C-alpha positions as CSV (number, residue, x, y, z in Angstrom):
1,X,86.6,65.6,101.1
2,X,89.8,67.0,102.5
3,X,90.1,69.2,105.6
4,X,93.1,71.1,106.9
5,X,93.7,71.9,110.5
6,X,96.6,73.5,112.3
7,X,98.7,71.6,114.7
8,X,97.9,72.8,118.2
9,X,97.3,71.4,121.7
10,X,94.0,69.7,120.8
11,X,94.7,68.6,117.2
12,X,94.6,64.9,118.0
13,X,90.9,65.0,119.2
14,X,89.8,67.1,116.2
15,X,91.8,64.8,113.9
16,X,90.2,61.7,115.2
17,X,86.7,63.0,115.1
18,X,87.0,64.3,111.6
19,X,88.6,61.0,110.4
20,X,85.7,59.1,112.0
21,X,83.3,61.3,110.0
22,X,85.1,60.2,106.8
23,X,87.2,63.2,106.0
24,X,90.7,63.1,104.8
25,X,92.5,65.4,107.4
26,X,95.8,67.2,106.7
27,X,97.7,68.6,109.7
28,X,99.3,72.0,108.9
29,X,102.5,73.5,110.4
30,X,101.2,76.6,112.2
31,X,104.5,78.5,112.0
32,X,104.9,78.1,108.3
33,X,101.2,78.8,107.7
34,X,101.5,82.0,109.8
35,X,104.5,83.1,107.8
36,X,102.7,82.5,104.5
37,X,99.7,84.5,105.8
38,X,102.0,87.6,106.0
39,X,101.9,87.7,109.8
40,X,98.1,88.4,110.0
41,X,97.1,86.2,112.9
42,X,93.3,85.9,112.8
43,X,91.1,82.9,112.7
44,X,89.4,84.2,109.5
45,X,92.7,84.7,107.7
46,X,94.0,81.4,109.0
47,X,91.0,79.5,107.7
48,X,91.2,81.1,104.3
49,X,95.0,80.6,104.1
50,X,94.6,76.9,105.1
51,X,91.9,76.4,102.5
52,X,93.9,78.1,99.8
53,X,97.1,76.1,100.6
54,X,95.1,72.8,100.7
55,X,93.4,73.6,97.4
56,X,96.7,74.4,95.7
57,X,98.6,71.5,97.2
58,X,101.0,73.8,99.1
59,X,99.9,73.0,102.6
60,X,102.9,72.7,104.9
61,X,102.0,69.4,106.4
62,X,103.2,67.9,109.7
63,X,104.0,64.3,110.0
64,X,101.5,62.3,112.0
65,X,102.9,59.1,113.5
66,X,100.8,56.0,114.0
67,X,98.9,55.4,117.3
68,X,101.6,53.2,118.8
69,X,104.3,55.9,118.4
70,X,101.9,58.6,119.7
71,X,101.3,56.5,122.9
72,X,105.0,56.0,123.4
73,X,105.6,59.7,123.0
74,X,102.8,60.4,125.5
75,X,104.3,58.0,128.0
76,X,107.8,59.5,127.5
77,X,106.4,63.1,127.9
78,X,104.5,62.0,131.1
79,X,107.6,60.5,132.6
80,X,109.6,63.7,131.8
81,X,106.9,65.8,133.5
82,X,106.9,63.6,136.6
83,X,110.7,63.8,136.8
84,X,110.6,67.6,136.6
85,X,107.9,67.6,139.3
86,X,110.0,65.4,141.5
87,X,113.0,67.7,141.2
88,X,110.8,70.7,142.0
89,X,109.5,69.0,145.2
90,X,113.0,68.0,146.2
91,X,114.2,71.6,145.7
92,X,111.3,73.0,147.8
93,X,112.1,70.5,150.6
94,X,115.7,71.5,150.6
95,X,114.7,75.2,150.7
96,X,112.5,74.7,153.7
97,X,115.2,72.7,155.5
98,X,117.8,75.4,154.8
99,X,115.5,78.1,156.1
100,X,115.2,76.1,159.3
101,X,119.0,75.8,159.6
102,X,118.8,72.1,158.9
103,X,121.8,71.0,156.8
104,X,121.6,67.8,154.8
């Protein structure tokens, strides 16, 4: 049996659970699905739209990389977030020092 879900922040967990239960899971592009649904953004409309698109083989699918690639992407995303956090902390330190008339 096939199931369609929209790509969102928690798609990976739902995808893994449904696959373990034996379903064939298709991941849909939420932007294109929303456009097809004529801009009506409601869970009930989304579910019907996803079911109709899956049934007619017009589901706008999103590529799902293998687990190794997903882990590398997670690692890269985590490093980028840590780098942004480091820069924010450095900016805050500089701001406090400038307020105290301490030049670097």
